[in-house]
C-alpha positions in Angstrom: 94.6 179.0 89.3 94.6 175.3 89.5 93.7 173.3 86.5 93.8 169.7 85.3 96.8 169.0 83.1 94.6 167.7 80.5 93.0 171.2 80.3 96.2 173.2 79.7 96.5 174.3 75.9 99.5 173.4 73.9 102.4 175.7 74.5 101.5 176.6 77.9 103.8 176.1 81.0 102.5 175.1 84.3 103.8 173.7 87.7 102.5 170.2 89.2 100.8 171.0 92.4 99.0 167.7 93.2 97.6 164.3 92.0 93.8 163.2 92.3 94.4 159.5 92.8 97.2 157.6 95.0 97.3 154.5 92.8 98.8 156.6 89.7 101.0 158.6 92.0 104.0 156.4 91.9 104.0 155.9 88.3 103.8 159.5 87.6 106.7 160.1 90.1 108.8 157.5 88.3 108.4 159.6 85.0 109.4 162.8 86.6 105.9 164.3 87.3 106.4 165.2 90.9 104.7 168.3 92.8 106.7 171.6 92.0 108.0 170.3 88.8 107.6 172.3 85.8 105.8 170.9 82.8 105.0 172.2 79.2 102.4 171.0 77.1 104.0 170.1 73.5 101.6 168.1 71.5 98.0 166.9 71.4 97.2 163.9 69.2 94.7 164.7 66.3 91.9 162.9 68.4 92.9 164.7 71.7 94.5 161.5 73.2 97.5 161.2 74.0 99.1 164.4 75.0 102.9 165.0 74.7 104.7 166.9 77.7 108.1 168.1 78.7 108.9 167.2 82.3 112.2 167.2 84.2 114.1 167.2 80.9 112.1 164.2 79.3 109.3 164.2 76.7 106.4 162.0 78.0 103.2 160.8 76.4 100.3 160.8 78.9 96.8 159.3 78.2 94.0 161.9 78.8 92.9 159.9 81.9 96.2 160.1 83.5 96.5 163.9 82.6 93.2 164.3 84.1 94.6 163.2 87.5 97.4 165.9 87.5 96.7 169.1 89.0 98.8 172.1 87.9 99.1 175.7 88.4 99.2 177.6 85.1 102.1 180.1 84.6 100.4 183.1 83.0 103.6 184.7 81.6 105.1 181.4 80.4 103.5 180.5 77.1 105.8 179.0 74.6 104.2 179.2 70.9 105.8 176.9 68.4 106.0 178.9 64.9 
């Protein structure tokens, strides 16, 4: 099931499938966000923006408007819960 990255809960793993807008595609690719790459939602700021993700061995901070442009496939059995 495809979702926007901004809709994925903390601790959940997903795989990047596509991007909504071409103008941000290059910026996201330079940061390691490429189709087929695994991504994990690490943290969400207290007011919901920005979010922190792990992708390609890096920790990145994305604005919600950027995360809204990334379509991912959620991996149902790959949730990671920080306790």
